[in-house]
PyMOL Python script that loads the backbone (N, CA, C, O; Angstrom):
from pymol import cmd

cmd.read_pdbstr("""\
ATOM      1  N   MET A   1      12.972   4.491  29.876  1.00  0.00           N
ATOM      2  CA  MET A   1      12.847   3.951  29.180  1.00  0.00           C
ATOM      3  C   MET A   1      12.166   5.014  27.786  1.00  0.00           C
ATOM      4  O   MET A   1      11.671   6.108  28.056  1.00  0.00           O
ATOM      5  N   VAL A   2      12.228   4.580  26.562  1.00  0.00           N
ATOM      6  CA  VAL A   2      11.507   5.540  26.259  1.00  0.00           C
ATOM      7  C   VAL A   2       9.711   4.569  24.704  1.00  0.00           C
ATOM      8  O   VAL A   2       9.528   3.491  24.139  1.00  0.00           O
ATOM      9  N   TYR A   3       9.375   5.197  24.748  1.00  0.00           N
ATOM     10  CA  TYR A   3       8.592   3.453  24.164  1.00  0.00           C
ATOM     11  C   TYR A   3       7.517   4.660  23.817  1.00  0.00           C
ATOM     12  O   TYR A   3       6.921   5.526  24.458  1.00  0.00           O
ATOM     13  N   PRO A   4       7.658   3.966  21.596  1.00  0.00           N
ATOM     14  CA  PRO A   4       6.878   5.000  20.901  1.00  0.00           C
ATOM     15  C   PRO A   4       5.039   4.467  20.903  1.00  0.00           C
ATOM     16  O   PRO A   4       4.736   3.279  20.797  1.00  0.00           O
ATOM     17  N   LEU A   5       4.063   5.507  21.032  1.00  0.00           N
ATOM     18  CA  LEU A   5       2.343   5.915  21.489  1.00  0.00           C
ATOM     19  C   LEU A   5       1.909   5.365  19.810  1.00  0.00           C
ATOM     20  O   LEU A   5       0.717   5.423  19.510  1.00  0.00           O
ATOM     21  N   ILE A   6       2.837   4.884  18.848  1.00  0.00           N
ATOM     22  CA  ILE A   6       2.052   4.318  17.916  1.00  0.00           C
ATOM     23  C   ILE A   6       2.976   2.862  17.170  1.00  0.00           C
ATOM     24  O   ILE A   6       4.146   2.585  17.436  1.00  0.00           O
ATOM     25  N   GLU A   7       2.328   2.314  16.480  1.00  0.00           N
ATOM     26  CA  GLU A   7       3.200   0.920  16.309  1.00  0.00           C
ATOM     27  C   GLU A   7       3.977   2.025  15.273  1.00  0.00           C
ATOM     28  O   GLU A   7       3.729   3.213  15.065  1.00  0.00           O
ATOM     29  N   ARG A   8       4.602   1.489  14.936  1.00  0.00           N
ATOM     30  CA  ARG A   8       5.801   1.505  13.288  1.00  0.00           C
ATOM     31  C   ARG A   8       4.216   1.491  12.182  1.00  0.00           C
ATOM     32  O   ARG A   8       3.712   2.517  11.726  1.00  0.00           O
ATOM     33  N   GLU A   9       3.586  -0.189  11.909  1.00  0.00           N
ATOM     34  CA  GLU A   9       2.535   0.611  11.629  1.00  0.00           C
ATOM     35  C   GLU A   9       1.739   1.070  11.502  1.00  0.00           C
ATOM     36  O   GLU A   9       0.913   0.665  10.685  1.00  0.00           O
ATOM     37  N   GLN A  10       1.594   1.898  12.058  1.00  0.00           N
ATOM     38  CA  GLN A  10       0.581   2.492  12.232  1.00  0.00           C
ATOM     39  C   GLN A  10       0.506   3.652  11.574  1.00  0.00           C
ATOM     40  O   GLN A  10      -0.393   4.269  11.002  1.00  0.00           O
ATOM     41  N   VAL A  11       2.038   3.872  11.851  1.00  0.00           N
ATOM     42  CA  VAL A  11       2.287   5.565  11.097  1.00  0.00           C
ATOM     43  C   VAL A  11       2.699   5.035   9.748  1.00  0.00           C
ATOM     44  O   VAL A  11       2.617   6.018   9.011  1.00  0.00           O
ATOM     45  N   ILE A  12       3.110   3.972   9.010  1.00  0.00           N
ATOM     46  CA  ILE A  12       3.038   3.597   7.485  1.00  0.00           C
ATOM     47  C   ILE A  12       2.180   3.551   7.100  1.00  0.00           C
ATOM     48  O   ILE A  12       2.453   3.690   5.908  1.00  0.00           O
ATOM     49  N   ARG A  13       0.595   3.388   7.193  1.00  0.00           N
ATOM     50  CA  ARG A  13      -0.138   3.160   6.936  1.00  0.00           C
ATOM     51  C   ARG A  13      -1.403   5.142   6.579  1.00  0.00           C
ATOM     52  O   ARG A  13      -2.098   5.841   5.841  1.00  0.00           O
ATOM     53  N   SER A  14      -0.863   4.951   7.640  1.00  0.00           N
ATOM     54  CA  SER A  14      -1.511   5.898   7.734  1.00  0.00           C
ATOM     55  C   SER A  14      -1.656   7.377   7.150  1.00  0.00           C
ATOM     56  O   SER A  14      -2.506   8.260   7.035  1.00  0.00           O
ATOM     57  N   GLU A  15       0.462   6.964   6.673  1.00  0.00           N
ATOM     58  CA  GLU A  15       1.017   7.929   5.583  1.00  0.00           C
ATOM     59  C   GLU A  15       0.945   7.712   4.344  1.00  0.00           C
ATOM     60  O   GLU A  15       1.335   8.600   3.586  1.00  0.00           O
ATOM     61  N   SER A  16       0.441   6.508   3.821  1.00  0.00           N
ATOM     62  CA  SER A  16       0.352   5.817   2.984  1.00  0.00           C
ATOM     63  C   SER A  16      -1.531   5.652   2.368  1.00  0.00           C
ATOM     64  O   SER A  16      -2.105   4.991   1.503  1.00  0.00           O
ATOM     65  N   GLU A  17      -1.912   6.617   3.353  1.00  0.00           N
ATOM     66  CA  GLU A  17      -3.969   6.694   3.299  1.00  0.00           C
ATOM     67  C   GLU A  17      -3.221   8.175   2.590  1.00  0.00           C
ATOM     68  O   GLU A  17      -3.243   8.461   1.393  1.00  0.00           O
ATOM     69  N   GLU A  18      -2.492   9.090   3.842  1.00  0.00           N
ATOM     70  CA  GLU A  18      -3.081  10.108   3.659  1.00  0.00           C
ATOM     71  C   GLU A  18      -2.231  10.673   1.993  1.00  0.00           C
ATOM     72  O   GLU A  18      -2.648  11.585   1.278  1.00  0.00           O
ATOM     73  N   HIS A  19      -1.240   9.987   1.786  1.00  0.00           N
ATOM     74  CA  HIS A  19      -0.819  10.226   0.408  1.00  0.00           C
ATOM     75  C   HIS A  19      -1.443   9.405  -0.819  1.00  0.00           C
ATOM     76  O   HIS A  19      -1.292  10.076  -1.840  1.00  0.00           O
ATOM     77  N   ILE A  20      -2.030   8.302  -1.060  1.00  0.00           N
ATOM     78  CA  ILE A  20      -3.042   8.347  -2.262  1.00  0.00           C
ATOM     79  C   ILE A  20      -4.142   9.468  -2.131  1.00  0.00           C
ATOM     80  O   ILE A  20      -4.392   9.857  -3.272  1.00  0.00           O
ATOM     81  N   ASN A  21      -5.065  10.292  -0.997  1.00  0.00           N
ATOM     82  CA  ASN A  21      -5.908  10.214  -0.581  1.00  0.00           C
ATOM     83  C   ASN A  21      -5.582  11.805  -1.545  1.00  0.00           C
ATOM     84  O   ASN A  21      -6.446  12.316  -2.257  1.00  0.00           O
ATOM     85  N   LYS A  22      -4.060  12.434  -1.345  1.00  0.00           N
ATOM     86  CA  LYS A  22      -4.309  13.425  -1.685  1.00  0.00           C
ATOM     87  C   LYS A  22      -2.956  13.491  -3.234  1.00  0.00           C
ATOM     88  O   LYS A  22      -2.605  14.637  -3.513  1.00  0.00           O
ATOM     89  N   PHE A  23      -2.587  12.829  -3.730  1.00  0.00           N
ATOM     90  CA  PHE A  23      -2.115  12.961  -4.813  1.00  0.00           C
ATOM     91  C   PHE A  23      -2.914  11.806  -5.576  1.00  0.00           C
ATOM     92  O   PHE A  23      -2.504  11.586  -6.716  1.00  0.00           O
ATOM     93  N   HIS A  24      -3.683  11.254  -5.258  1.00  0.00           N
ATOM     94  CA  HIS A  24      -4.576  10.114  -6.445  1.00  0.00           C
ATOM     95  C   HIS A  24      -6.034   9.785  -6.505  1.00  0.00           C
ATOM     96  O   HIS A  24      -6.695   8.893  -7.037  1.00  0.00           O
ATOM     97  N   ASP A  25      -6.265  10.714  -5.849  1.00  0.00           N
ATOM     98  CA  ASP A  25      -8.321  11.355  -4.866  1.00  0.00           C
ATOM     99  C   ASP A  25      -8.770  10.204  -4.228  1.00  0.00           C
ATOM    100  O   ASP A  25      -9.946   9.933  -3.987  1.00  0.00           O
ATOM    101  N   GLY A  26      -7.597   9.407  -3.912  1.00  0.00           N
ATOM    102  CA  GLY A  26      -8.633   8.697  -2.509  1.00  0.00           C
ATOM    103  C   GLY A  26      -8.326   7.437  -3.840  1.00  0.00           C
ATOM    104  O   GLY A  26      -9.425   6.901  -3.977  1.00  0.00           O
ATOM    105  N   SER A  27      -7.596   6.948  -4.569  1.00  0.00           N
ATOM    106  CA  SER A  27      -7.887   5.665  -5.857  1.00  0.00           C
ATOM    107  C   SER A  27      -6.370   4.893  -5.454  1.00  0.00           C
ATOM    108  O   SER A  27      -5.256   5.326  -5.162  1.00  0.00           O
ATOM    109  N   LEU A  28      -6.916   3.639  -5.593  1.00  0.00           N
ATOM    110  CA  LEU A  28      -5.647   3.078  -4.977  1.00  0.00           C
ATOM    111  C   LEU A  28      -5.430   2.601  -6.924  1.00  0.00           C
ATOM    112  O   LEU A  28      -4.383   2.663  -7.569  1.00  0.00           O
ATOM    113  N   LYS A  29      -6.655   2.205  -7.361  1.00  0.00           N
ATOM    114  CA  LYS A  29      -6.607   1.688  -8.543  1.00  0.00           C
ATOM    115  C   LYS A  29      -4.939   2.801  -9.394  1.00  0.00           C
ATOM    116  O   LYS A  29      -3.796   2.524  -9.757  1.00  0.00           O
ATOM    117  N   LEU A  30      -6.168   4.556  -9.309  1.00  0.00           N
ATOM    118  CA  LEU A  30      -4.932   5.634  -9.461  1.00  0.00           C
ATOM    119  C   LEU A  30      -3.324   5.314  -9.269  1.00  0.00           C
ATOM    120  O   LEU A  30      -2.438   5.333 -10.123  1.00  0.00           O
ATOM    121  N   PHE A  31      -3.255   5.050  -8.030  1.00  0.00           N
ATOM    122  CA  PHE A  31      -1.323   5.029  -7.121  1.00  0.00           C
ATOM    123  C   PHE A  31      -1.240   4.324  -7.445  1.00  0.00           C
ATOM    124  O   PHE A  31      -0.012   4.238  -7.460  1.00  0.00           O
ATOM    125  N   PHE A  32      -2.040   2.355  -8.369  1.00  0.00           N
ATOM    126  CA  PHE A  32      -1.457   1.580  -8.888  1.00  0.00           C
ATOM    127  C   PHE A  32      -0.484   2.207 -10.277  1.00  0.00           C
ATOM    128  O   PHE A  32       0.673   2.338 -10.678  1.00  0.00           O
ATOM    129  N   SER A  33      -1.691   2.424 -10.574  1.00  0.00           N
ATOM    130  CA  SER A  33      -1.406   2.881 -12.141  1.00  0.00           C
ATOM    131  C   SER A  33      -0.013   4.249 -12.206  1.00  0.00           C
ATOM    132  O   SER A  33       1.181   4.147 -12.488  1.00  0.00           O
ATOM    133  N   THR A  34      -0.514   4.963 -11.969  1.00  0.00           N
ATOM    134  CA  THR A  34       0.137   6.123 -12.015  1.00  0.00           C
ATOM    135  C   THR A  34       2.430   4.938 -11.518  1.00  0.00           C
ATOM    136  O   THR A  34       3.444   4.724 -12.181  1.00  0.00           O
ATOM    137  N   PHE A  35       1.974   4.635 -10.081  1.00  0.00           N
ATOM    138  CA  PHE A  35       3.400   4.130  -9.674  1.00  0.00           C
ATOM    139  C   PHE A  35       4.135   2.725 -10.873  1.00  0.00           C
ATOM    140  O   PHE A  35       5.209   2.580 -11.457  1.00  0.00           O
ATOM    141  N   LEU A  36       2.713   1.842 -10.759  1.00  0.00           N
ATOM    142  CA  LEU A  36       3.437   1.481 -12.814  1.00  0.00           C
ATOM    143  C   LEU A  36       4.086   1.134 -14.150  1.00  0.00           C
ATOM    144  O   LEU A  36       4.666   0.280 -14.822  1.00  0.00           O
ATOM    145  N   LYS A  37       3.347   3.004 -14.046  1.00  0.00           N
ATOM    146  CA  LYS A  37       3.988   3.756 -15.266  1.00  0.00           C
ATOM    147  C   LYS A  37       6.080   3.397 -15.360  1.00  0.00           C
ATOM    148  O   LYS A  37       6.757   3.020 -16.316  1.00  0.00           O
ATOM    149  N   LYS A  38       6.555   3.795 -13.673  1.00  0.00           N
ATOM    150  CA  LYS A  38       7.655   3.711 -14.550  1.00  0.00           C
ATOM    151  C   LYS A  38       8.747   3.280 -13.895  1.00  0.00           C
ATOM    152  O   LYS A  38       9.901   3.155 -14.307  1.00  0.00           O
ATOM    153  N   GLU A  39       8.043   2.953 -12.296  1.00  0.00           N
ATOM    154  CA  GLU A  39       7.971   1.046 -11.957  1.00  0.00           C
ATOM    155  C   GLU A  39       7.991  -0.428 -12.666  1.00  0.00           C
ATOM    156  O   GLU A  39       7.006  -0.567 -13.391  1.00  0.00           O
ATOM    157  N   LYS A  40       8.769  -1.446 -12.646  1.00  0.00           N
ATOM    158  CA  LYS A  40       8.821  -2.389 -13.104  1.00  0.00           C
ATOM    159  C   LYS A  40       9.383  -3.871 -12.643  1.00  0.00           C
ATOM    160  O   LYS A  40      10.462  -4.405 -12.899  1.00  0.00           O
ATOM    161  N   LEU A  41       7.788  -4.542 -11.543  1.00  0.00           N
ATOM    162  CA  LEU A  41       8.165  -6.048 -11.208  1.00  0.00           C
ATOM    163  C   LEU A  41       8.520  -6.409 -11.227  1.00  0.00           C
ATOM    164  O   LEU A  41       8.125  -7.092 -12.172  1.00  0.00           O
ATOM    165  N   THR A  42       9.411  -6.857 -10.868  1.00  0.00           N
ATOM    166  CA  THR A  42      10.396  -8.634 -10.718  1.00  0.00           C
ATOM    167  C   THR A  42       8.391  -9.119 -10.859  1.00  0.00           C
ATOM    168  O   THR A  42       7.368  -8.496 -10.575  1.00  0.00           O
ATOM    169  N   ASP A  43       8.717 -10.841 -11.572  1.00  0.00           N
ATOM    170  CA  ASP A  43       8.183 -11.245 -11.542  1.00  0.00           C
ATOM    171  C   ASP A  43       7.244 -12.438  -9.920  1.00  0.00           C
ATOM    172  O   ASP A  43       6.182 -13.054  -9.842  1.00  0.00           O
ATOM    173  N   ASP A  44       8.885 -12.098  -8.575  1.00  0.00           N
ATOM    174  CA  ASP A  44       8.654 -12.651  -7.655  1.00  0.00           C
ATOM    175  C   ASP A  44       7.784 -11.176  -7.293  1.00  0.00           C
ATOM    176  O   ASP A  44       6.753 -10.884  -6.687  1.00  0.00           O
ATOM    177  N   GLU A  45       8.570 -10.647  -7.848  1.00  0.00           N
ATOM    178  CA  GLU A  45       7.537  -9.341  -6.768  1.00  0.00           C
ATOM    179  C   GLU A  45       6.025  -8.993  -6.922  1.00  0.00           C
ATOM    180  O   GLU A  45       5.265  -8.376  -6.176  1.00  0.00           O
ATOM    181  N   ILE A  46       5.777  -9.775  -8.510  1.00  0.00           N
ATOM    182  CA  ILE A  46       4.258  -9.659  -8.439  1.00  0.00           C
ATOM    183  C   ILE A  46       3.643 -10.705  -8.537  1.00  0.00           C
ATOM    184  O   ILE A  46       2.558 -10.740  -9.118  1.00  0.00           O
ATOM    185  N   ILE A  47       4.395 -12.145  -7.803  1.00  0.00           N
ATOM    186  CA  ILE A  47       3.568 -13.309  -7.494  1.00  0.00           C
ATOM    187  C   ILE A  47       3.210 -13.004  -6.112  1.00  0.00           C
ATOM    188  O   ILE A  47       2.291 -13.668  -5.631  1.00  0.00           O
ATOM    189  N   ALA A  48       4.022 -11.722  -5.067  1.00  0.00           N
ATOM    190  CA  ALA A  48       4.416 -11.999  -3.239  1.00  0.00           C
ATOM    191  C   ALA A  48       2.569 -10.170  -3.453  1.00  0.00           C
ATOM    192  O   ALA A  48       1.861  -9.903  -2.482  1.00  0.00           O
ATOM    193  N   ALA A  49       2.412  -9.494  -4.738  1.00  0.00           N
ATOM    194  CA  ALA A  49       1.804  -8.557  -4.831  1.00  0.00           C
ATOM    195  C   ALA A  49       0.783  -9.762  -4.434  1.00  0.00           C
ATOM    196  O   ALA A  49       0.499 -10.157  -3.303  1.00  0.00           O
ATOM    197  N   VAL A  50       0.267 -10.280  -5.818  1.00  0.00           N
ATOM    198  CA  VAL A  50      -1.028 -11.226  -5.488  1.00  0.00           C
ATOM    199  C   VAL A  50      -1.715 -12.285  -4.725  1.00  0.00           C
ATOM    200  O   VAL A  50      -2.831 -12.784  -4.578  1.00  0.00           O
ATOM    201  N   ILE A  51       0.088 -12.428  -4.113  1.00  0.00           N
ATOM    202  CA  ILE A  51      -0.549 -13.732  -2.258  1.00  0.00           C
ATOM    203  C   ILE A  51      -0.825 -12.096  -1.466  1.00  0.00           C
ATOM    204  O   ILE A  51      -1.605 -12.016  -0.518  1.00  0.00           O
ATOM    205  N   ILE A  52      -0.369 -11.340  -1.793  1.00  0.00           N
ATOM    206  CA  ILE A  52      -0.373  -9.549  -0.762  1.00  0.00           C
ATOM    207  C   ILE A  52      -2.516  -9.774  -0.809  1.00  0.00           C
ATOM    208  O   ILE A  52      -3.416  -9.976   0.006  1.00  0.00           O
ATOM    209  N   LEU A  53      -2.404  -9.615  -1.949  1.00  0.00           N
ATOM    210  CA  LEU A  53      -3.625  -8.682  -2.457  1.00  0.00           C
ATOM    211  C   LEU A  53      -5.002 -10.264  -2.074  1.00  0.00           C
ATOM    212  O   LEU A  53      -6.125 -10.010  -1.639  1.00  0.00           O
ATOM    213  N   LYS A  54      -4.722 -11.124  -2.246  1.00  0.00           N
ATOM    214  CA  LYS A  54      -5.078 -12.411  -1.800  1.00  0.00           C
ATOM    215  C   LYS A  54      -5.415 -13.018  -1.058  1.00  0.00           C
ATOM    216  O   LYS A  54      -6.194 -13.941  -1.296  1.00  0.00           O
ATOM    217  N   ASN A  55      -4.753 -12.617   0.704  1.00  0.00           N
ATOM    218  CA  ASN A  55      -5.100 -12.646   1.760  1.00  0.00           C
ATOM    219  C   ASN A  55      -5.771 -11.501   2.189  1.00  0.00           C
ATOM    220  O   ASN A  55      -6.385 -11.460   3.255  1.00  0.00           O
ATOM    221  N   SER A  56      -5.661 -10.335   1.212  1.00  0.00           N
ATOM    222  CA  SER A  56      -7.075  -9.084   2.137  1.00  0.00           C
ATOM    223  C   SER A  56      -7.529  -8.901   1.469  1.00  0.00           C
ATOM    224  O   SER A  56      -7.427  -7.726   1.116  1.00  0.00           O
ATOM    225  N   VAL A  57      -8.411  -9.750   0.669  1.00  0.00           N
ATOM    226  CA  VAL A  57      -9.589  -9.609   0.113  1.00  0.00           C
ATOM    227  C   VAL A  57     -10.232 -10.548   1.449  1.00  0.00           C
ATOM    228  O   VAL A  57      -9.923 -11.427   2.254  1.00  0.00           O
ATOM    229  N   GLN A  58     -11.534  -9.512   0.958  1.00  0.00           N
ATOM    230  CA  GLN A  58     -12.842 -10.242   3.297  1.00  0.00           C
ATOM    231  C   GLN A  58     -14.059 -10.171   2.405  1.00  0.00           C
ATOM    232  O   GLN A  58     -14.625  -9.180   1.945  1.00  0.00           O
ATOM    233  N   PHE A  59     -14.424 -11.915   2.220  1.00  0.00           N
ATOM    234  CA  PHE A  59     -15.343 -11.728   2.057  1.00  0.00           C
ATOM    235  C   PHE A  59     -16.695 -11.571   2.562  1.00  0.00           C
ATOM    236  O   PHE A  59     -16.809 -11.760   3.773  1.00  0.00           O
ATOM    237  N   LEU A  60     -18.148 -11.154   1.674  1.00  0.00           N
ATOM    238  CA  LEU A  60     -19.137 -10.872   2.274  1.00  0.00           C
ATOM    239  C   LEU A  60     -20.068 -11.943   3.324  1.00  0.00           C
ATOM    240  O   LEU A  60     -21.078 -11.527   3.890  1.00  0.00           O
TER     241      LEU A  60
END
""", "prot")
cmd.dss("prot")
cmd.show_as("cartoon", "prot")
cmd.util.cbc("prot")
cmd.orient("prot")
């Protein structure tokens, strides 16, 4: 049997970070503003994104 050495989620995160660093100067804000200039999100996608962001916030 063949098993992956790393999880798919780790690969996606690593590739995403590399893309943001390479093309958006490491700025998530710049990434989102660039992406959203051409992509229009549905109301459901906006709600889902807000929920994801709220659940990601870590309080100090």
